[in-house]
Kinemage of the C-alpha trace (Angstrom):
@kinemage 1
@onewidth
@group {chain A} dominant
@subgroup {mainchain}
@vectorlist {calphas} color= white
{ca met a 1} P 43.815 24.292 20.344
{ca pro a 2} L 41.968 23.834 23.623
{ca ser a 3} L 42.649 20.799 25.712
{ca pro a 4} L 40.161 17.950 25.783
{ca pro a 5} L 37.931 17.771 28.940
{ca ser a 6} L 39.530 14.815 30.352
{ca ile a 7} L 42.918 16.553 30.399
{ca arg a 8} L 41.439 19.426 32.237
{ca leu a 9} L 39.847 17.090 34.731
{ca arg a 10} L 43.137 15.742 35.524
{ca arg a 11} L 44.452 19.353 36.213
{ca glu a 12} L 41.576 20.061 38.699
{ca ala a 13} L 42.124 16.831 40.368
{ca trp a 14} L 45.675 17.671 41.129
{ca gly a 15} L 44.494 21.049 42.617
{ca phe a 16} L 41.950 19.414 44.896
{ca ala a 17} L 44.549 16.790 45.890
{ca ile a 18} L 47.185 19.328 46.905
{ca gly a 19} L 44.628 21.494 48.633
{ca ser a 20} L 43.270 18.515 50.618
{ca thr a 21} L 46.794 17.592 51.653
{ca phe a 22} L 47.271 21.117 53.194
{ca phe a 23} L 44.103 20.990 55.160
{ca ala a 24} L 44.788 17.559 56.464
{ca ala a 25} L 48.175 18.623 57.719
{ca gly a 26} L 46.767 21.808 59.165
{ca ser a 27} L 44.208 20.111 61.149
{ca leu a 28} L 46.698 17.811 63.075
{ca pro a 29} L 47.418 19.320 66.545
{ca trp a 30} L 51.098 17.985 66.578
{ca tyr a 31} L 51.710 19.815 63.192
{ca ala a 32} L 50.322 23.074 64.742
{ca asp a 33} L 52.493 22.568 67.848
{ca ala a 34} L 55.641 21.931 65.653
{ca val a 35} L 55.327 24.891 63.159
{ca gly a 36} L 53.352 27.329 65.169
{ca leu a 37} L 50.164 29.490 64.740
{ca val a 38} L 51.256 31.611 61.801
{ca ala a 39} L 52.588 28.605 59.720
{ca thr a 40} L 49.544 26.633 60.451
{ca asn a 41} L 47.154 29.300 59.316
{ca ala a 42} L 49.381 29.817 56.268
{ca thr a 43} L 48.902 26.113 55.567
{ca phe a 44} L 45.148 26.496 55.530
{ca val a 45} L 45.493 29.538 53.263
{ca ala a 46} L 47.538 27.467 50.758
{ca gly a 47} L 44.947 24.586 50.892
{ca ala a 48} L 42.196 27.141 50.186
{ca val a 49} L 43.989 28.734 47.298
{ca phe a 50} L 44.566 25.223 45.680
{ca phe a 51} L 40.874 24.420 46.324
{ca thr a 52} L 39.845 27.667 44.531
{ca leu a 53} L 42.172 27.191 41.539
{ca ala a 54} L 40.773 23.598 41.126
{ca ala a 55} L 37.261 24.677 41.449
{ca phe a 56} L 37.746 27.485 38.930
{ca ile a 57} L 39.090 24.925 36.423
{ca gln a 58} L 36.161 22.721 37.101
{ca leu a 59} L 33.698 25.428 36.589
{ca ala a 60} L 35.260 27.682 33.831
{ca leu a 61} L 37.674 25.604 31.867
{ca ser a 62} L 36.678 21.983 32.019
{ca gly a 63} L 33.820 22.264 29.542
{ca arg a 64} L 30.812 22.616 31.826
{ca arg a 65} L 28.060 24.485 30.217
{ca pro a 66} L 26.117 27.234 32.014
{ca pro a 67} L 22.352 26.286 32.330
{ca arg a 68} L 20.420 27.280 29.279
{ca leu a 69} L 17.032 26.719 27.746
{ca gly a 70} L 16.673 22.981 27.058
{ca ser a 71} L 19.525 21.905 29.382
{ca thr a 72} L 19.024 18.479 30.941
{ca arg a 73} L 18.587 18.107 34.600
{ca ala a 74} L 21.948 16.438 34.814
{ca asp a 75} L 23.666 19.373 33.129
{ca arg a 76} L 22.028 21.849 35.278
{ca ser a 77} L 22.851 20.114 38.497
{ca asp a 78} L 26.386 19.469 37.243
{ca trp a 79} L 27.008 23.196 36.585
{ca trp a 80} L 25.317 24.504 39.718
{ca ser a 81} L 27.370 21.909 41.720
{ca ala a 82} L 30.635 23.358 40.346
{ca ala a 83} L 29.406 26.925 40.857
{ca val a 84} L 28.302 26.471 44.423
{ca gln a 85} L 31.534 24.547 45.135
{ca phe a 86} L 33.576 27.398 43.745
{ca ala a 87} L 31.696 29.886 45.995
{ca gly a 88} L 32.405 27.661 48.923
{ca thr a 89} L 36.129 27.785 48.177
{ca leu a 90} L 36.092 31.554 48.060
{ca leu a 91} L 34.534 31.543 51.433
{ca phe a 92} L 37.275 29.298 52.742
{ca asn a 93} L 39.767 31.672 51.295
{ca leu a 94} L 38.204 34.752 53.168
{ca ser a 95} L 38.214 32.810 56.520
{ca thr a 96} L 41.622 31.404 56.213
{ca ile a 97} L 43.224 34.648 55.135
{ca ala a 98} L 41.370 36.508 57.987
{ca ala a 99} L 42.856 33.882 60.510
{ca leu a 100} L 46.312 34.306 59.049
{ca val a 101} L 46.127 38.182 59.252
{ca ala a 102} L 44.962 37.855 62.870
{ca ala a 103} L 47.780 35.504 63.674
{ca leu a 104} L 50.260 38.007 62.374
{ca gln a 105} L 48.954 40.472 64.901
{ca pro a 106} L 49.435 38.736 68.277
{ca glu a 107} L 48.801 41.935 70.145
{ca leu a 108} L 45.053 41.716 69.355
{ca pro a 109} L 43.158 39.741 72.000
{ca gly a 110} L 41.251 36.570 71.320
{ca met a 111} L 42.965 35.845 68.023
{ca gly a 112} L 43.798 32.231 67.494
{ca gly a 113} L 44.010 29.710 64.737
{ca trp a 114} L 41.653 29.157 61.826
{ca leu a 115} L 38.275 27.582 62.615
{ca pro a 116} L 36.339 25.617 60.062
{ca asp a 117} L 34.037 27.933 58.043
{ca ala a 118} L 30.285 27.230 58.446
{ca trp a 119} L 29.190 28.926 55.233
{ca gly a 120} L 31.924 27.320 53.147
{ca ser a 121} L 30.995 24.000 54.550
{ca ile a 122} L 27.246 24.564 53.728
{ca cys a 123} L 28.305 25.417 50.154
{ca phe a 124} L 30.225 22.136 49.992
{ca leu a 125} L 27.157 20.122 51.237
{ca val a 126} L 24.898 21.779 48.633
{ca ala a 127} L 27.403 21.159 45.875
{ca ser a 128} L 27.845 17.619 46.783
{ca ser a 129} L 24.058 17.141 46.899
{ca leu a 130} L 23.861 18.607 43.370
{ca ala a 131} L 26.661 16.357 42.226
{ca val a 132} L 24.595 13.292 43.345
{ca val a 133} L 21.658 14.513 41.236
{ca ala a 134} L 24.047 15.019 38.227
{ca thr a 135} L 25.643 11.415 38.683
{ca thr a 136} L 22.180 9.790 38.490
{ca glu a 137} L 22.011 10.760 34.777
{ca arg a 138} L 25.732 10.910 33.978
{ca glu a 139} L 25.037 9.662 30.389
{ca gly a 140} L 23.322 13.055 29.671
{ca leu a 141} L 26.320 15.088 30.905
{ca trp a 142} L 28.747 17.197 28.798
{ca asp a 143} L 31.260 14.499 29.528
{ca pro a 144} L 30.007 11.072 30.807
{ca his a 145} L 33.248 10.729 32.811
{ca ala a 146} L 32.834 14.021 34.679
{ca arg a 147} L 30.964 12.378 37.463
{ca thr a 148} L 31.479 8.840 38.820
{ca trp a 149} L 29.636 7.401 41.830
{ca arg a 150} L 32.729 6.704 43.899
{ca cys a 151} L 34.103 10.178 43.572
{ca thr a 152} L 30.685 11.758 44.088
{ca trp a 153} L 30.093 9.868 47.406
{ca leu a 154} L 33.671 10.356 48.551
{ca asn a 155} L 33.144 14.131 48.096
{ca met a 156} L 29.702 13.998 49.951
{ca ala a 157} L 31.432 12.256 52.849
{ca gly a 158} L 34.100 14.976 52.771
{ca ser a 159} L 31.472 17.676 52.844
{ca val a 160} L 29.654 15.913 55.709
{ca phe a 161} L 32.909 15.765 57.747
{ca phe a 162} L 33.564 19.411 57.064
{ca gly a 163} L 30.166 20.164 58.202
{ca ile a 164} L 30.883 18.235 61.427
{ca ser a 165} L 34.101 20.278 61.788
{ca ala a 166} L 32.171 23.588 61.475
{ca ile a 167} L 29.712 22.454 64.101
{ca gly a 168} L 32.623 21.539 66.538
{ca ala a 169} L 34.260 24.855 65.751
{ca tyr a 170} L 31.150 26.927 66.632
{ca val a 171} L 32.115 29.434 69.374
{ca met a 172} L 29.581 29.392 72.265
{ca pro a 173} L 28.528 32.918 73.051
{ca ser a 174} L 28.328 32.084 76.769
{ca thr a 175} L 31.984 30.853 77.034
{ca gly a 176} L 33.738 32.106 74.105
{ca asp a 177} L 34.988 28.553 73.464
{ca pro a 178} L 34.339 26.239 70.449
{ca val a 179} L 31.795 23.388 70.995
{ca asp a 180} L 34.405 20.649 70.547
{ca met a 181} L 37.839 21.339 69.091
{ca met a 182} L 38.443 17.446 68.768
{ca trp a 183} L 35.664 17.270 66.227
{ca ala a 184} L 36.710 20.515 64.600
{ca asn a 185} L 40.086 19.140 63.847
{ca leu a 186} L 39.026 15.509 63.340
{ca gly a 187} L 36.195 16.476 60.915
{ca thr a 188} L 38.535 18.706 58.879
{ca phe a 189} L 41.186 15.909 58.749
{ca leu a 190} L 38.644 13.158 57.707
{ca gly a 191} L 36.921 15.576 55.221
{ca ala a 192} L 40.338 16.335 53.655
{ca leu a 193} L 41.202 12.712 53.291
{ca cys a 194} L 37.930 12.005 51.569
{ca phe a 195} L 38.576 14.939 49.101
{ca leu a 196} L 42.052 13.706 48.504
{ca ala a 197} L 40.897 10.127 47.825
{ca ala a 198} L 38.172 11.479 45.444
{ca ala a 199} L 40.696 13.641 43.609
{ca leu a 200} L 43.135 10.829 43.100
{ca leu a 201} L 40.519 8.390 42.057
{ca ser a 202} L 39.083 10.732 39.575
{ca arg a 203} L 42.476 10.961 37.837
{ca arg a 204} L 42.620 7.160 37.758
{ca glu a 205} L 39.072 6.802 36.252
{ca val a 206} L 39.557 9.441 33.713
{ca ser a 207} L 42.851 7.801 32.532
{ca ala a 208} L 41.162 4.416 32.445
{ca ala a 209} L 38.347 5.772 30.272
{ca glu a 210} L 40.856 7.291 27.793
{ca arg a 211} L 42.616 3.980 27.380
{ca ala a 212} L 39.276 2.153 26.860
């Protein structure tokens, strides 16, 4: 018998929480100094993998229905939010794995640590915007508890911080250096904290709804 949607929501929340923790740790300069380049990049890879597993649960196993004729705007926005988010996590997988492979080949020039992925960050921003639309009509969703305002806006804040980190990580063609590594790291750290808070809060709100 398939698990009820609320149970699966808790499973996806754990994946996002663990993935966020890895990204927060990897973005701390003192952590990178302590464990080295390879381990730091491996930390980002682990975070991206947990993000992807959680996003896959959210999209394919949680009960979200693909858009169909007659679907409400909330359901369409909800499904596309999860789909675009899943695509964004895959892009983060590609960029983090590429950085780890490069770190394992120190003989190659110009190979450093992972830099925040612009395309993945754009996907997160689009997904968060669609989630806002879905939350405005949450009573029409497949599960009214699938979206809550506090979690939606925490995820939006996290996506904005990830976007800022991607801007800070943009490598200037004239110098070959990132625009601002402080914001690349800080944006990743703050964004990860927002995603972590949203994931933990979603578990609490789903559990409270079950007790009601």
